[in-house]
N, C-alpha and C positions, 0 to 999 in steps of 0.2 A: 459865684456865677461864672460859667465858662465864658471866655471872651468871644465876641462876635468877630469872625475872621472871614475876609474875602480872599480867595485865591483866583487869580486871573490867568487862565491858560491850563489846558488839560493834557499837555504833552508830558514827557518824562519828568520835568522839573515840578510841574503842578501836581502830578500824581504822587511823586515821592514825598513832597512836603505835606500833602493832604494825608497820606498814610501815616506819616510821623505825628501829625497833629491829632489824628484819631486815636493813635496809640496813647496819647496823653489825655484823652477824654474830651478833646475839642473837635467839634464837627463843623468844619468851615463850609462856606458857600463857595462852590467851585463853578466858575463860568468859563465857557469857551465859545468862540464865535461859531464853531461847527455844531456844538451841542454833543460832541462825541469825544471820547478819550483817544489819545494817540498823537495829537499835534502834527508835527512835520512828517511823521512816519505814515500818516494817512495819504500823503501826497507823493512820497518817494516811489520810485519803481521797485516793485516787489523783489526783483532779482538782484538789486544792488547789494554787494557784499560789504559789510561794515569793516572798518580798518582795524579795530581792536578785537581781541578774542572775547569769548562770552563772559568770563568772570569780571571783565572791566565794564560790562554793560548792565549788570544786575542793579536794580534799584534798591534792593536790600540784600545783605549777604546771604540770607536764607531763602532768597527768591530767585532760583536759577532760571535762565531763559530756555536753554536746551538740555541742561543737565550735564553738559560737557564743557568744563571751564576753558579748554583750549580750542574749542570749535569756533568758527567764524560765522556770525549770524547774518542772515539776509534781512533787508528792510521789512519785507512782508512778514517774516517770522517774528521780527521785533514788534511790529504792530500788533500781531496776535498775542504776544507776550504782555504788552501793555494792557490789552483788553482783559486778559486773564488776571493780571495783577489787580486791576481795578475791581473786577467782579468778585474776586476772593475777599476783598476788603469792603465790599458794598459801597464802592465809590462810583458816583455817577456825575456826569457833567451836565450843567444846565446851559441851554443855548442862550448866549447873550454876549453883548459887547459893552465895553466901558468907554464913555466919551469924555469923562472928566473925573478927577480926584481932587478933593479939597479937604483940608484939615482945619477945624475950627478952634476957638480959644480953649475949649474944654479938652482938647486932645483927641476928639473923635474924628473919624474920617467919613466924609460923605462921597458916595460914588454915584455918578449918573449912569444908570444901567438901561440898556434897551434889550428886552427879552422877547421881542416880537409883538408885544402888545402895547407898544409905545414906550417912551422914555420915562423913567421914574427915579427918584433918589432913595438910596438905602444907606443906613449908618452902620459903621463898623468900628471896632476898637483897634484893629490892625488890618493891613492890606498887604498881600504878598503878590508881587508881579512875577509871573513865570511864563511870559509870552514868547520867549525865544526870538530868533531873528529870521526864521524861514519865510515869513510873510512879506519881508521887505528886501527884495533882490536889488543888488547894485548893478547898474548897467555901465558899460565902458564908454569913455568919452571918445568914441569913434563915429564919424559920420556914417549913417546907414546901418548902425548896429544898436538899435534900441527897440526891440520888440515889435518890429513891423516886417511883414513879408511882402515882397514885390519882385517883379521881373523874374518870377520862378524861383526866387531864393527864399528859403525859410529862415527867419531870424527869431531865435527864442532864447530864453534864459535856461541855464543848465538844469534848473529845478523842474522844468517841463519836459526834459528829454526822456524819451521812452524807447530809444533805439533808432538805428539808421537802416537804410535800404542797401542791399548789396550793390556795390559800384557807385554809391552816392559820394559826392565830393564834399567832405565835411571840414569846416574851418572852426577851430576852437580858440576862443580868446581867453587867455588866463594862464596861470602857471601853478596854481595851488591844488588842493585836494580834488575839487570838482573837475578841474581841467584834466587831471590825470585819470580820474574815474571815467569821464566821458570819452577820453581818447581810447582807453582800453575797451570800453563797451562798443564804441563805433567801429573800431578795428575788428573786433570779434564778430560784428554783424556783416563784415565784408566791405566796409566803406573805405574810401581813400581819405586819410586823416592828416591835416596840417594843424599844428598848434602854434599860435602867435603869442609870444612872450615879450614883454617890454625890454627884457635883457637879452633876448635871443637864445635863452637856455631855460631848461626846466629842471629844478633840483627835486629829488625824491629821497625818501628814507627807506631802508630795507624793511621788509616785513619781519624778518627775524635775524638775530645774530647769535652764532654759536648754538643754534637749535632752540633759542628762546625768543619768543615774540619781543619786539623792540619795546613794547609797553612795560614788560616785566623789568626792563632795565631803566628806562627813562622815568618811570613813576617814582623811583627812589629820590629823584631831584625835586619832586613837587612839594616836599615838606619844608619849603624855605619860608623865611619870614614874609609877612604880607607886603612889606615895603619892597622886597626883592621881586615878588610876584607882580606887583604893580609896574615895576620897571619893565618886566617881561612883556606885559600887556601893551604898554605904550610903544615899545620898539617893534613888536611883531606886526607885520603887515599882512601875512597870510600863513596858513598852516601848510607845511609841506605835505605833498601827497605820498601815500604809501605805495611803493612799487609792487604791484601785483601782476607784473607782466609788461609794464610801460617801458622799462629799459630795454628789454629784449625786442619789443616792437620797434623802438627807435634804431637799434643796431641793425635790425633786419630791413630797415627802410620802409616799414609798413606805417609808421608814424613819423612825420617830418616836423622838426621844430624850426620856426622862423622868428624874425625880429618883430618889432612893433608895426601895427597897421596904420595906414594913413586914412583910408576910407573904404567903404563898400558901395559899389554902384555898378549898374549895368550888368549884374550877374557875375562880377569879378571882385576880387579883393586886391586892393592896391596897398603895397607895403611902403614904409618910409624909405627903404633902400631902392625903390622903383620897381621891385619885382611885382608881377601881376599873375594871379592864378584864378581860374574859374571856380566858382563854388555853387553848390546846390543847397547847403544848409550851414548856417552860422550859429554856433552855440556860445553864448556869453557866460563863461564860467568865471565870473568876476565877483562872486561872493554875495554876502548879505550884510545887512546892518541892523543893529538893535534900535528899533524905532518905538518910542513910547509917546504917541501923540496925546494921550490922556494924562500925562504926568503933570503934577502940580508945578506952578511957577517957582523958579529959583532952585530947582533940583540940583544938588551938588554933583558936578562932574569934574573929572581931571582936566585941567587947563589944556585946551587944544585937542582933547580926545573926548568927543561927545558920547562915544559908545562905552567909555569906561567911567562908571559911576563911582562916586566917593561913598564908600560904605564902611561900617564898623566891622569888627571881626565876627559879628553875628549875622551879617547880611543886611543890617538896618541902615537906612540912609543917614549920612552924617548931618544932613540939613533938615530932615523930616522924620521925627520920631513916629514909630508905629508903621512905617512904610518899609517893607523888606523886598529883597530881590533874590530870585533863584535862577541859576543857569546863565548868569551874566559874566562877562570876562572879569576874572580876578575878584569876584564878589567876596569870597572868603579866602580863596587860595588860588594858586596858578591854574588848577584844573577845574575851577568852578563852572566853566561853560561846557565841560565834557560830561558824558554820562557817569564816569567814575567819580568826578567831582560832585555832581548832583547827588549821588548816593551818599557821599560823606557829609555834604552840607545840609541835607534835609533835616536830620535830627537836631542839628545845631540851631537852625532857624526856628524850628518848631518849639524847642525849649526856650529860645529867646522870646518868642511871641507869648508863650505861657507865663514866663517870669515877668515880662513887661507889663502884662495886665495886673499881676499881683502887686508889682511895685506901684502902679497907678492907684490901685485900691487903697494902699496904705497912705 
C-alpha cells in the first residue's frame, strides 16, 4: 500500500516534492492556506526580477521556465511557470491550514486540519513541511517602524512594496537582498531613496563575473559536507543583494546609504548619529523567519538557531521520524532554501518517504 503523505505548502518546495512523490506512485495530500499553487510568488510584485538565471530556477531539469537558461525571470513569469508545472502533473492544492502535528506510539502522524468546514484530524504515515518563510516577516527594532502608518508616513514591510511615487521620499531599513531590490525599484520610480544599515554600508555581489552569472561560479562550492553547510547557515545573518544597478545609483547619489536609525516620529527619521531626514514612506526590508507554529513539541533545532532545524541527510527530522522538511536552511545542503536546492532535494526527500514506509512495513 502506498504511504499516506501530507505536504504542507504549495509553493515551489511543495510542488517539487509532490511531483517527485507522484513519479514514485505516491499521491500526497497537498494543502495550502490559499488553496492555490505558487506560494510566495502569488504575493510578489510581478515585475520583480529574480537574482539567478532561469536554469537555476527550474523545479526539474527537463521543466524549463522560459526556455532560455541564461535569461532572468520575473516573479510574475515564475508564478505562471509554477501554475503550468502543477497543471502538467495534475497537481492541485487543497485549501487548508494545519494547527497541530502529533506522532503517536505506532509511528503515525495526526494532523489537525482546517479546510473551511471546521477542524478535523487526519492520519498520515509521513508529513512534509514546505511552508517557506514569506508569511512571517521580521520587523526592525526601531520605534515607529512596525507596520503602522501615521502622520502621513506609510510604514510597510518590503513584501508589500509595489512601487513608489515620483518625488516620494523613501527610507529603506535593511542591507540585504530585499533592501537592494527595493532601492533599485524605488529609484527607478523616481523616488528619493535613503537606505539605513546598521553598519552604515551595504555590500552587494555582482550579477556576473567574466561574462558568467555569479551563480555559475558560486554553486561549485555548494557540494560541501553537511556539517560545513550547517556552519554556513549559523553564521550567515543575511543574503547579500545582487547588484542590478544599486552600485551605480549610489555613485550617482540617487540612493544614499546611512547608518542605524534611532526612531521614526513626526514624519521624520532620526538616526543614531543625530541626522534627521523627512520621509514619506518607510520600507522595512528586514527579512523573514521560518515559523512553524504547528510543529510538534521537542522539535530538534540547532542550539541558539531556532530557524535551523536538525535534520538527517534526507530532510527528515532528527527528533521526529516521518517528519520531513523542504526549502529550509541547510535542510540537506547549503542551497536547500533556494530554488536550485529545492530542485535537488525534492527527489531525495521523496525517495526517503517511500523507503521509510517500506522499512516500517517490514
